[in-house]
LOVOMI-842039 format. One record per residue (C-alpha): x, y, z. Coordinates in steps of 0.5 Angstrom, whole numbers, plus 2048, in hexadecimal, padded with zeros to 3 digits. Last residue first. Example, Ala and Ser with C-alpha at 12.3 -4.5 7.8 and 13.67 -1.06 7.14 Angstrom:
81B7FE80E
8197F7810
//
This chain:
7DA8067F3
7E18027F4
7E58097F4
7E180D7F9
7E08077FE
7E78047FD
7E980B7FF
7E680C805
7E8805807
7F0806806
7F4800805
7F17FF7FE
7F48067FC
7FB8047FD
7FB7FF7F8
8007F97FA
8047F67F4
8077F07F1
8037F17EA
7FE7F77EA
7F77F97EA
7F27FF7EA
7F78057EC
7F380B7ED
7F08117E9
7EB8177EB
7E781B7E8
7E18207EB
7DC8237E7
7D782A7E7
7D182B7E3
7CF8317DF
7D58307DA
7D28297D8
7D78247D7
7D881F7D1
7DF81C7D2
7E481D7CC
7E88177CB
7ED8157CF
7F58177D1
7F88147D7
7FE8197DA
8038167DE
8088187E3
80D8137E6
80F8117ED
81480D7F0
8168087F6
8168027F1
8168037EA
80F8047E6
80C7FF7E1
8067FF7DC
8018057DC
7FB8027D9
7F58067D9
7EE8057DC
7E88097DA
7E280C7DE
7DE8127DC
7D88157DE
7D78117E4
7D18147E8
7D38167EF
7CE81B7F0
7D48207EF
7D581E7E9
7DA8187E8
7E18187E3
7E58117E4
7EC80F7E3
7EF8087E4
7F68077E4
7F98007E2
8007FE7E4
8037F87E0
8097F87E5
80B7FC7EB
8137FB7EC
8157F97F3
8177FD7FA
8108007FA
80D8077FB
80C8077F3
80880E7F1
80480F7EB
8038177EA
7FD8197E7
7FA81D7E1
7F481B7DE
7F381D7D6
7ED81F7D2
7ED81F7CA
7E88217C5
7E98297C7
7F08287C3
7F582E7C5
7F28307CC
7F28287CE
7ED8287D3
7EF8277DA
7EE8227E0
7F38237E6
7F98217EA
7F881B7ED
7FD8187F2
7FC8107F0
7FF80B7F5
8038047F4
8078007FA
80B7FB7F6
80C7F57F9
8127F17FD
8107EA7FF
80E7E9806
8137E680B
8107E080E
8107E1816
8127DA819
80F7DA820
8147D6825
8117D1829
80D7D282F
80C7CC833
8137CA832
8177D1832
8137D3838
8157CC83B
81C7CD83A
81C7D483C
8197D2843
81E7CC844
8247D0842
8227D5847
8207D084D
8277CD84C
82A7D484C
8267D6853
8297CF856
8307D1854
82F7D8857
82D7D585D
8327D085E
8377D585D
8347DA862
8357D4867
8307D086B
82F7CF872
8297D4873
82D7D986F
8347D8871
8397DE86F
8407DC86E
8467E0870
//
């Protein structure tokens, strides 16, 4: 038994719909060419987990900052420089120094102490300290993606 719709068979309708589909897909690919997404080169993603700023109890002329340098990326971070600051509560910079860290393996972290000369402080005044990644090769620095940290570190 053959069903006839307005003198047309179902197979004729299917062929017409198939031809319309092919023409529509051809038009789409002709007017909207494929966009090529370039694969980005993998980079290391670096951050600092700051622990503190301390005086060496065995040598009062030395102060040190201790922190973890963390690489969240899938490639080695190279030529890393870490900057450490000490500020008073009025945001006046008391001390600033850049330490050369070197390299860090992918997906890893390293504990580091950066030693400096004694920083002149006043016992009646409060201070705060922080360290951050200043620069590196083939990397993204995590704090540069956070507006509040950009304001803090770049003042």
